[in-house]
KOLGUDREN-422997 format. One line per 10 residues: number of its first residue (from 0); their letters; for each residue x negated, y, z of C-alpha. Coordinates in pm, whole numbers, plus 50000, padded with zeros to 5 digits. Layout:
<pts>
NUM = a = X:Y:Z ~ ... .
</pts>
This chain:
<pts>
0 = myrlpegtsl = 22369:91310:22820 ~ 22446:91196:23176 ~ 22342:91482:23401 ~ 22414:91577:23756 ~ 22669:91854:23803 ~ 22506:92195:23831 ~ 22399:92270:24184 ~ 22389:91905:24295 ~ 22068:91797:24466 ~ 21944:91442:24474 .
10 = lrslsgvsll = 21706:91519:24758 ~ 21884:91551:25090 ~ 21730:91533:25433 ~ 21957:91405:25705 ~ 21814:91299:26043 ~ 21472:91380:25901 ~ 21487:91113:25629 ~ 21464:91181:25256 ~ 21676:90994:25008 ~ 21519:90799:24725 .
20 = vtlglccglq = 21509:91066:24457 ~ 21399:90835:24175 ~ 21713:90622:24207 ~ 21922:90894:24053 ~ 21671:91113:23878 ~ 21506:90861:23648 ~ 21834:90728:23519 ~ 22041:91046:23483 ~ 22314:90917:23712 ~ 22618:91123:23796 .
30 = aqapatqsgt = 22647:91187:24168 ~ 22955:91047:24338 ~ 23118:91326:24534 ~ 23349:91114:24755 ~ 23060:90948:24940 ~ 22841:91120:25195 ~ 22481:91036:25110 ~ 22253:90969:25401 ~ 22000:90703:25481 ~ 21768:90611:25763 .
40 = sspvapatda = 21534:90319:25798 ~ 21309:90199:26074 ~ 21159:89871:26184 ~ 21348:89715:26472 ~ 21336:89406:26686 ~ 21291:89054:26554 ~ 21620:88874:26516 ~ 21551:88649:26812 ~ 21438:88940:27033 ~ 21748:89157:27001 .
50 = gkttpaqapa = 21761:89418:27273 ~ 21395:89396:27369 ~ 21122:89653:27321 ~ 20953:89618:26981 ~ 20606:89711:26859 ~ 20760:90003:26671 ~ 20911:90141:26989 ~ 20635:90070:27244 ~ 20377:90344:27295 ~ 20127:90088:27417 .
60 = sggevtsrdt = 20128:89913:27084 ~ 19889:90169:26940 ~ 20107:90230:26636 ~ 20108:89868:26523 ~ 20423:89922:26316 ~ 20523:90260:26172 ~ 20742:90370:25887 ~ 20750:90672:25659 ~ 20933:90801:25355 ~ 20735:90787:25034 .
70 = patfkvrvnl = 20765:90806:24657 ~ 20782:90472:24480 ~ 20447:90292:24457 ~ 20545:89976:24276 ~ 20269:89816:24074 ~ 20293:89905:23705 ~ 20264:89619:23460 ~ 20012:89749:23208 ~ 20085:89665:22844 ~ 20323:89383:22936 .
80 = vlvrvvvrds = 20526:89283:22630 ~ 20848:89096:22700 ~ 21006:88856:22453 ~ 21357:88720:22509 ~ 21406:88381:22345 ~ 21730:88190:22282 ~ 21677:87823:22197 ~ 21951:87617:22029 ~ 21974:87252:21935 ~ 22086:87114:21599 .
90 = dgkpvgnlkq = 22452:87170:21695 ~ 22389:87533:21779 ~ 22423:87481:22157 ~ 22184:87663:22393 ~ 21902:87456:22541 ~ 21854:87518:22912 ~ 21593:87271:23038 ~ 21270:87423:22907 ~ 20968:87530:23110 ~ 20692:87783:23054 .
100 = edfqlfdnrk = 20451:87521:22925 ~ 20697:87428:22647 ~ 20649:87765:22477 ~ 20369:87894:22259 ~ 20343:88263:22177 ~ 20138:88438:21909 ~ 20056:88806:21859 ~ 19936:88873:21503 ~ 19874:88496:21477 ~ 19653:88493:21787 .
110 = aqaivtfsme = 19766:88269:22071 ~ 19858:88458:22389 ~ 19876:88347:22751 ~ 20231:88370:22890 ~ 20190:88554:23221 ~ 20556:88590:23323 ~ 20844:88349:23263 ~ 21208:88342:23369 ~ 21528:88170:23264 ~ 21863:88349:23270 .
120 = tpqtrvvknv = 22202:88180:23300 ~ 22550:88305:23398 ~ 22477:88191:23754 ~ 22169:88412:23783 ~ 22374:88716:23682 ~ 22655:88679:23938 ~ 22663:88924:24229 ~ 22731:88718:24541 ~ 22895:88809:24868 ~ 22665:88903:25152 .
130 = dttpasepad = 22732:88824:25519 ~ 22900:89134:25660 ~ 23020:89190:26015 ~ 23194:89480:26187 ~ 22982:89633:26463 ~ 23113:89747:26801 ~ 22867:90037:26806 ~ 22749:90281:26537 ~ 22510:90119:26289 ~ 22231:90367:26345 .
140 = aagpagpatp = 21860:90314:26301 ~ 21758:90382:26657 ~ 21888:90068:26823 ~ 21768:89711:26775 ~ 21931:89492:26515 ~ 22021:89147:26630 ~ 22119:88866:26399 ~ 22443:88927:26216 ~ 22714:88688:26322 ~ 22882:88468:26060 .
150 = aaqanvsgva = 23148:88660:25870 ~ 23441:88561:25661 ~ 23373:88584:25289 ~ 23527:88902:25154 ~ 23735:88905:24840 ~ 23508:89077:24590 ~ 23672:88963:24266 ~ 23724:89328:24170 ~ 23359:89424:24212 ~ 23203:89509:23878 .
160 = qrfvamvfdd = 23004:89208:23759 ~ 22976:89279:23386 ~ 22930:89608:23203 ~ 23009:89621:22831 ~ 22927:89934:22631 ~ 23119:89934:22303 ~ 22940:90161:22056 ~ 23106:90244:21725 ~ 22893:90388:21447 ~ 23148:90645:21328 .
170 = inlsiedstf = 22878:90830:21133 ~ 22856:90540:20888 ~ 23196:90366:20924 ~ 23441:90386:20633 ~ 23812:90451:20689 ~ 23899:90088:20608 ~ 23631:89950:20840 ~ 23726:90177:21130 ~ 24092:90069:21112 ~ 23991:89704:21094 .
180 = vrksaerflg = 23754:89711:21393 ~ 23988:89924:21609 ~ 24254:89653:21598 ~ 24004:89382:21690 ~ 23864:89594:21975 ~ 24215:89650:22112 ~ 24275:89275:22126 ~ 23935:89229:22293 ~ 24032:89474:22569 ~ 24335:89258:22647 .
190 = klapsdrvam = 24107:88969:22749 ~ 23895:89152:23008 ~ 23843:89003:23354 ~ 23908:89211:23671 ~ 23533:89234:23730 ~ 23460:89370:23379 ~ 23388:89737:23319 ~ 23392:89872:22964 ~ 23269:90200:22821 ~ 23359:90341:22480 .
200 = fstsgqvsrd = 23107:90547:22284 ~ 23047:90662:21926 ~ 22725:90750:21748 ~ 22856:91097:21658 ~ 22901:91170:22029 ~ 23269:91260:21977 ~ 23393:90958:22176 ~ 23254:90909:22527 ~ 23458:90715:22785 ~ 23245:90598:23076 .
210 = ftndrealek = 23270:90255:23239 ~ 23616:90170:23369 ~ 23865:89884:23392 ~ 24153:90117:23300 ~ 24276:89954:22981 ~ 24511:90242:22896 ~ 24225:90493:22909 ~ 24008:90267:22692 ~ 24280:90222:22431 ~ 24328:90598:22420 .
220 = allgivprpl = 23955:90643:22360 ~ 23971:90377:22089 ~ 24212:90594:21889 ~ 23929:90845:21850 ~ 23719:90600:21648 ~ 23747:90747:21298 ~ 23479:90817:21035 ~ 23275:91127:21118 ~ 22999:91152:20858 ~ 22756:91437:20902 .
230 = aqsrsthncp = 22819:91722:20659 ~ 22472:91715:20510 ~ 22493:91344:20426 ~ 22803:91367:20204 ~ 22752:91281:19842 ~ 22746:91585:19615 ~ 22603:91416:19304 ~ 22327:91667:19257 ~ 22102:91642:18960 ~ 21942:91395:18975 .
240 = disyyqadlm = 22161:91175:19198 ~ 21921:91007:19445 ~ 22033:90780:19727 ~ 21869:90777:20069 ~ 21733:90430:19996 ~ 21572:90550:19672 ~ 21437:90865:19838 ~ 21281:90647:20111 ~ 21114:90435:19843 ~ 20976:90745:19676 .
250 = enkgdqqara = 20855:90950:19970 ~ 20776:90697:20246 ~ 20679:90390:20049 ~ 20517:90552:19746 ~ 20724:90351:19498 ~ 20631:90481:19152 ~ 20916:90300:18978 ~ 21171:90474:19200 ~ 21001:90806:19122 ~ 21008:90736:18748 .
260 = vatedavqca = 21378:90645:18763 ~ 21456:90973:18941 ~ 21254:91169:18685 ~ 21437:91003:18394 ~ 21773:91085:18557 ~ 21664:91450:18585 ~ 21564:91455:18217 ~ 21907:91328:18116 ~ 22127:91536:18350 ~ 21935:91864:18349 .
270 = fqgdetqiaa = 21757:91874:18012 ~ 21992:91668:17789 ~ 21722:91410:17722 ~ 21450:91657:17623 ~ 21132:91455:17687 ~ 20918:91770:17671 ~ 21055:91872:18011 ~ 20901:91583:18203 ~ 20700:91808:18438 ~ 21004:92015:18529 .
280 = aqamaeseal = 21212:91696:18571 ~ 20948:91549:18803 ~ 20953:91861:19021 ~ 21333:91856:19029 ~ 21337:91484:19122 ~ 21078:91539:19395 ~ 21275:91828:19546 ~ 21604:91637:19542 ~ 21436:91330:19698 ~ 21301:91540:19985 .
290 = ntlaagdada = 21644:91699:20045 ~ 21817:91360:20038 ~ 21556:91210:20269 ~ 21597:91493:20521 ~ 21977:91449:20524 ~ 21948:91071:20560 ~ 21688:91104:20834 ~ 21926:91333:21023 ~ 22197:91065:21004 ~ 21964:90787:21118 .
300 = nmvyrhledh = 21817:90998:21398 ~ 22164:91086:21527 ~ 22263:90719:21537 ~ 21941:90614:21706 ~ 21943:90889:21969 ~ 22294:90797:22075 ~ 22202:90427:22089 ~ 21909:90524:22311 ~ 22143:90722:22539 ~ 22386:90432:22568 .
310 = vrrlvsmpge = 22112:90179:22647 ~ 21983:90419:22913 ~ 22333:90438:23061 ~ 22363:90059:23062 ~ 22026:90025:23234 ~ 22168:90222:23527 ~ 22451:89975:23587 ~ 22403:89699:23848 ~ 22516:89376:23689 ~ 22534:89183:23362 .
320 = rvmvlvspgf = 22484:89441:23088 ~ 22590:89405:22726 ~ 22605:89649:22436 ~ 22838:89580:22144 ~ 22729:89781:21840 ~ 22994:89792:21565 ~ 22844:89936:21249 ~ 22811:89880:20875 ~ 22439:89916:20942 ~ 22200:90194:20859 .
330 = ipstlwsdis = 21846:90232:20727 ~ 21602:90338:21003 ~ 21330:90438:20754 ~ 21060:90590:20979 ~ 21241:90496:21303 ~ 21127:90132:21324 ~ 20875:90214:21597 ~ 21154:90375:21800 ~ 21378:90074:21739 ~ 21099:89850:21872 .
340 = slidratrak = 21071:90066:22185 ~ 21447:90044:22234 ~ 21432:89665:22210 ~ 21149:89663:22463 ~ 21341:89882:22708 ~ 21656:89669:22672 ~ 21459:89346:22721 ~ 21290:89475:23036 ~ 21624:89580:23179 ~ 21797:89258:23065 .
350 = vvintidarg = 22038:89443:22839 ~ 22172:89222:22560 ~ 22263:89399:22234 ~ 22522:89218:22021 ~ 22586:89361:21676 ~ 22885:89333:21444 ~ 22867:89423:21076 ~ 23188:89623:21036 ~ 23197:89547:20664 ~ 23293:89186:20736 .
360 = lytpdisgdi = 23262:88954:20437 ~ 23171:89177:20146 ~ 23035:89158:19794 ~ 22756:89406:19717 ~ 22896:89687:19503 ~ 22665:89765:19214 ~ 22872:90062:19096 ~ 22865:90264:19419 ~ 23145:90421:19620 ~ 23476:90407:19431 .
370 = aspakdsfrt = 23559:90757:19557 ~ 23233:90890:19414 ~ 23141:90672:19115 ~ 22780:90666:19009 ~ 22671:90884:18716 ~ 22365:90696:18596 ~ 22209:90735:18256 ~ 22206:90426:18033 ~ 21827:90403:18077 ~ 21837:90390:18458 .
380 = agykasyrvq = 22173:90220:18526 ~ 22015:89879:18590 ~ 21757:90017:18833 ~ 22012:90227:19021 ~ 22249:89930:19054 ~ 21960:89729:19196 ~ 21884:90003:19451 ~ 22248:90010:19563 ~ 22252:89633:19619 ~ 21919:89643:19804 .
390 = aqsaqdevla = 22037:89934:20020 ~ 22353:89750:20124 ~ 22142:89451:20223 ~ 21881:89665:20401 ~ 22150:89817:20624 ~ 22179:89478:20797 ~ 21813:89463:20897 ~ 21841:89695:21197 ~ 22150:89511:21325 ~ 21967:89179:21302 .
400 = aladgtggtf = 21655:89319:21471 ~ 21849:89462:21768 ~ 22032:89133:21825 ~ 21734:88903:21773 ~ 21507:89115:21990 ~ 21739:89121:22292 ~ 21886:88769:22278 ~ 22211:88893:22128 ~ 22436:88774:21846 ~ 22444:88926:21499 .
410 = fhnrndidvg = 22795:88872:21360 ~ 22808:88935:20986 ~ 22946:88815:20652 ~ 23271:88710:20822 ~ 23615:88867:20835 ~ 23726:88713:21166 ~ 23606:89015:21363 ~ 23817:88902:21661 ~ 23577:88610:21708 ~ 23284:88845:21671 .
420 = meragaspev = 23424:89077:21940 ~ 23476:88786:22180 ~ 23122:88661:22129 ~ 22973:89008:22140 ~ 23122:89080:22479 ~ 22911:88811:22646 ~ 22546:88742:22719 ~ 22382:88421:22588 ~ 22456:88116:22803 ~ 22086:88047:22848 .
430 = syvlgfspqn = 21788:88260:22752 ~ 21420:88274:22842 ~ 21209:88586:22894 ~ 20838:88545:22818 ~ 20585:88812:22907 ~ 20229:88854:22781 ~ 19961:89119:22809 ~ 19781:89170:22474 ~ 19405:89166:22518 ~ 19203:89457:22378 .
440 = lkidgsfhti = 19518:89626:22256 ~ 19437:89931:22045 ~ 19641:90241:22129 ~ 19709:90319:21762 ~ 20082:90266:21709 ~ 20025:89971:21475 ~ 20284:89695:21425 ~ 20215:89352:21575 ~ 20404:89043:21461 ~ 20531:88803:21727 .
450 = kvslgnklky = 20592:88434:21677 ~ 20731:88194:21936 ~ 20723:87817:21888 ~ 20805:87509:22093 ~ 20519:87264:22064 ~ 20656:86943:21914 ~ 21027:87022:21975 ~ 21075:87111:21609 ~ 21444:87016:21609 ~ 21529:87330:21807 .
460 = slqsrrgyya = 21585:87671:21649 ~ 21453:87985:21815 ~ 21579:88344:21816 ~ 21340:88615:21934 ~ 21208:88959:21848 ~ 20995:88978:21536 ~ 20727:89211:21664 ~ 20642:89529:21853 ~ 20449:89851:21801 ~ 20137:89925:22001 .
470 = pkalkdpgea = 20165:90246:22203 ~ 20025:90566:22055 ~ 19931:90698:22399 ~ 19906:90564:22752 ~ 20196:90642:22985 ~ 20154:90876:23274 ~ 20112:90655:23584 ~ 20371:90850:23780 ~ 20633:90817:23507 ~ 20548:90450:23461 .
480 = akeeiqeaif = 20596:90391:23835 ~ 20941:90552:23818 ~ 21036:90322:23533 ~ 20910:90023:23731 ~ 21128:90088:24033 ~ 21422:90178:23810 ~ 21400:89840:23640 ~ 21387:89659:23975 ~ 21664:89851:24150 ~ 21912:89850:23863 .
490 = sqeeihdlpv = 21853:89490:23761 ~ 22080:89217:23893 ~ 21796:88963:23897 ~ 21711:88809:24233 ~ 21336:88773:24296 ~ 21211:88530:24561 ~ 20835:88591:24576 ~ 20871:88701:24940 ~ 21078:88532:25215 ~ 21336:88806:25270 .
500 = elqtqffkkd = 21701:88784:25372 ~ 21975:89045:25329 ~ 22261:89100:25574 ~ 22490:89393:25647 ~ 22691:89539:25934 ~ 22940:89823:25934 ~ 23092:90052:26193 ~ 23420:90238:26131 ~ 23390:90596:26260 ~ 23751:90664:26165 .
510 = aaearlavlt = 23993:90580:25884 ~ 23792:90780:25630 ~ 23429:90731:25735 ~ 23206:90431:25799 ~ 22839:90360:25852 ~ 22688:90066:25667 ~ 22371:89906:25803 ~ 22159:89704:25558 ~ 21941:89454:25745 ~ 21625:89325:25579 .
520 = hfdlkgirfr = 21478:89029:25766 ~ 21118:88925:25694 ~ 20949:88592:25756 ~ 20585:88696:25804 ~ 20456:88348:25724 ~ 20512:88423:25355 ~ 20346:88767:25358 ~ 19976:88810:25288 ~ 19783:89026:25539 ~ 19432:89168:25527 .
530 = kaegrnldnv = 19219:89140:25842 ~ 19017:89448:25936 ~ 18885:89582:26269 ~ 19071:89317:26466 ~ 19408:89394:26311 ~ 19633:89238:26046 ~ 19710:89499:25781 ~ 19982:89526:25518 ~ 20233:89781:25390 ~ 20582:89681:25283 .
540 = tiataifden = 20799:89902:25062 ~ 21176:89860:25102 ~ 21411:90026:24851 ~ 21788:90008:24901 ~ 22065:90123:24668 ~ 22443:90123:24722 ~ 22681:90110:24425 ~ 23060:90141:24424 ~ 23294:89884:24271 ~ 23261:90047:23928 .
550 = gnfvtggeki = 22882:90030:23940 ~ 22824:90400:24010 ~ 22525:90483:24229 ~ 22644:90617:24566 ~ 22339:90646:24788 ~ 22005:90486:24865 ~ 21674:90518:25043 ~ 21315:90397:25038 ~ 21070:90330:25319 ~ 20714:90210:25361 .
560 = vemklldtty = 20662:90000:25675 ~ 20293:90015:25773 ~ 20176:89719:25980 ~ 19850:89719:26178 ~ 19921:89420:26399 ~ 19707:89289:26681 ~ 19671:88911:26679 ~ 19915:88867:26969 ~ 20182:89072:26793 ~ 20111:88898:26464 .
570 = drltrngftv = 20154:88555:26625 ~ 20486:88655:26782 ~ 20625:88810:26464 ~ 20507:88510:26263 ~ 20729:88291:26481 ~ 21031:88519:26483 ~ 20999:88752:26188 ~ 21123:89108:26207 ~ 21415:89308:26076 ~ 21437:89655:25923 .
580 = kssfdikpgt = 21766:89839:25940 ~ 21871:90106:25689 ~ 22195:90295:25761 ~ 22418:90484:25519 ~ 22728:90697:25569 ~ 22993:90590:25318 ~ 23370:90564:25287 ~ 23567:90240:25326 ~ 23573:90045:25002 ~ 23400:89776:24800 .
590 = ymvrmvvrdg = 23029:89812:24731 ~ 22734:89631:24586 ~ 22407:89646:24782 ~ 22076:89611:24598 ~ 21755:89567:24797 ~ 21403:89553:24652 ~ 21095:89473:24863 ~ 20728:89482:24768 ~ 20422:89418:24985 ~ 20098:89604:24924 .
600 = egqqmaarng = 19837:89335:24989 ~ 19990:89043:24801 ~ 20161:89269:24546 ~ 20462:89037:24551 ~ 20825:89137:24518 ~ 21164:89025:24641 ~ 21507:89144:24536 ~ 21852:89061:24670 ~ 22207:89159:24577 ~ 22523:89144:24780 .
610 = avvipn = 22884:89256:24761 ~ 23031:89423:25071 ~ 23391:89514:25155 ~ 23465:89772:25427 ~ 23842:89767:25488 ~ 24047:90083:25518 .
</pts>
């Protein structure tokens, strides 16, 4: 859905350096034409040795430090299942003082070891300023990079900090519901902060307004939220009249009662109650069930595919990411495995999905749609009424699963939609992300139940995903590696496994062009080396991405720094550290810098964010 303009290439080679292709390619980002994309990276002098010859520059060093462009080689977490958990006390307030050892996790009732653990709060999601100084000379990669001097904190209040994708299920919305939720959404837009960016989408694909803080444009897009049911899903009251819920019972769940009810309806409507026509009625019921199921599946698939697109778009935004799904609900039928995969992707990328039942407070209608009243025979009326009530309840299940699985809020059975909108536009105050690797996992696509508990803290209530589906096939390692670096680069999470600091410098070429230098300073004391043939060996991968103030990817680059240090060089760099400079040609403006580092020997990662302002 989000594709590069025809003829645009993500791979450019300027000064002999290739850009990081996977930054744009794996996420379907739209290229930003105003910025000139270029990037160079090379190891330069330690901060305390500015201006001196470095191992990377000295021929006598025997190639102790070299750098090269490379595809991403981040370690892939095999079969890691992530579970986001929101814990609340008896008053419904989030609990934020728990540790990994407080949690117990079960997969199909078998206790699992929690191998990754993190806690998220509003503070962990804020993009901070980064020290930025103007340079007197061009910020190129050839010269040494000294320590950046202290800089005044730039005003970055307008930098995008939160991205909210509002998704309206216009395939299933009624006219009354769409009018109701449009008014609430309009009031919600009036409460946005300067750092908020909102997108407006619909499940039919007819409404698509990308992330912006232009309230007028968003309100205009909101006017397009009207019911757009697919043609094949409209009720025609065929003989027999079978709902999607009943057809699902018959064909996917093998429910013989539902099949018998459909057959009896066919006897009454097609054969005037002639019981000798049972075989013909059964064939007619079976055919109508298959047709109804195909039409309903088309509806559900359309809704799901657009949800998948919108989550993918959110994943590519650098900040707090929230989806607000406004829908009367739908029945996923055979799509539950896909829904589980969507929850997994959102959890990995720290996307929270909040859901709002557009029906508000409602009473199940046993007689069907008032515009198309049910035509049930007296023998099947009770069963059909039961199916209608069960279907209306089942529509909620997918909304609850999406919210529970991603740490979101499921707002339902209430008419104060304004409150629901306000809550849905935010992430939980405190949440925990637990990761486990199932042992001896069978690649069979089977469903696994998940249960999370809190030892003896029984007074707390927990919200988490209910389960996951085992994969049906192993991922291609190359594709998995792309996903891994995508998750790291486009996440706002700061990782501190390695002692790395981020600073920036900029040089104004003229009023319209600038060069931004991103400085990555390493403290070697925290990096694990391997000793071989009298040298200290390690490779460090540095990935850098630059985003504009609306969160759009502008440019980026990736380097591997190969270190084969003699003991004397190792001792010196251990005292002083070293700095890698990556330079990018951009226009004056406000940007967010994202840097991800990973070392080969210790397989540890670091990630830093920073907001940068280059004045006009």
